[in-house]
C-alpha positions in Angstrom: -167.9 -5.8 108.9 -164.6 -7.1 107.9 -163.4 -10.7 108.9 -160.7 -9.1 111.1 -163.3 -7.1 113.2 -165.5 -10.3 113.4 -162.6 -12.2 115.0 -162.1 -9.3 117.6 -165.7 -9.9 118.8 -165.3 -13.7 119.1 -163.9 -14.6 122.7 -163.0 -18.2 121.3 -160.7 -16.6 118.7 -157.0 -17.3 119.3 -154.0 -15.1 118.8 -150.3 -16.0 118.3 -147.7 -14.8 120.8 -146.7 -11.5 118.9 -150.4 -10.4 118.5 -151.2 -11.4 122.2 -148.1 -9.2 123.4 -149.4 -6.3 121.3 -153.1 -6.8 122.6 -151.7 -6.9 126.3 -148.9 -4.2 125.5 -146.5 -6.4 127.2 -143.1 -7.9 126.0 -142.7 -11.7 125.1 -140.7 -12.4 128.2 -143.5 -11.1 130.3 -146.1 -13.2 128.5 -143.8 -16.2 128.9 -143.4 -15.5 132.6 -147.2 -15.1 133.0 -147.7 -18.6 131.4 -145.1 -20.1 133.4 -146.7 -18.8 136.7 -150.2 -19.7 135.8 -151.5 -16.1 135.2 -152.3 -16.8 131.7 -153.1 -20.2 129.9 -151.8 -21.1 126.2 -152.5 -23.7 123.9 -149.8 -25.2 122.0 -150.0 -26.7 118.5 -146.7 -28.1 117.6 -144.3 -25.1 118.1 -147.1 -22.5 117.7 -148.4 -20.9 121.0 -151.9 -19.6 121.0 -153.7 -17.4 123.4 -157.6 -17.5 123.7 -158.9 -13.8 123.3 -161.5 -14.3 125.9 -158.7 -15.1 128.3 -156.7 -12.0 127.3 -159.7 -9.9 127.7 -160.6 -11.3 131.1 -156.9 -10.6 132.4 -157.2 -7.0 131.3 -160.6 -6.7 133.0 -159.2 -8.1 136.2 -156.3 -5.9 136.0 -158.7 -3.0 135.6 -160.6 -4.1 138.7 -163.6 -4.7 136.7 -164.3 -8.3 137.9 
């Protein structure tokens, strides 16, 4: 299994903003709005925003009604 595939199995892995937008199929503006309204949490390291893969998956599951 490649390193990239192992990261996708790890819920504690983090994605940067462009990857998080691709994962959720949303725009950067939508991601910013979701963070601002509390729908999604981000972690900031300096100027870099990071999004936990487990949080993104939970958001998708909740949107699909699986929770």
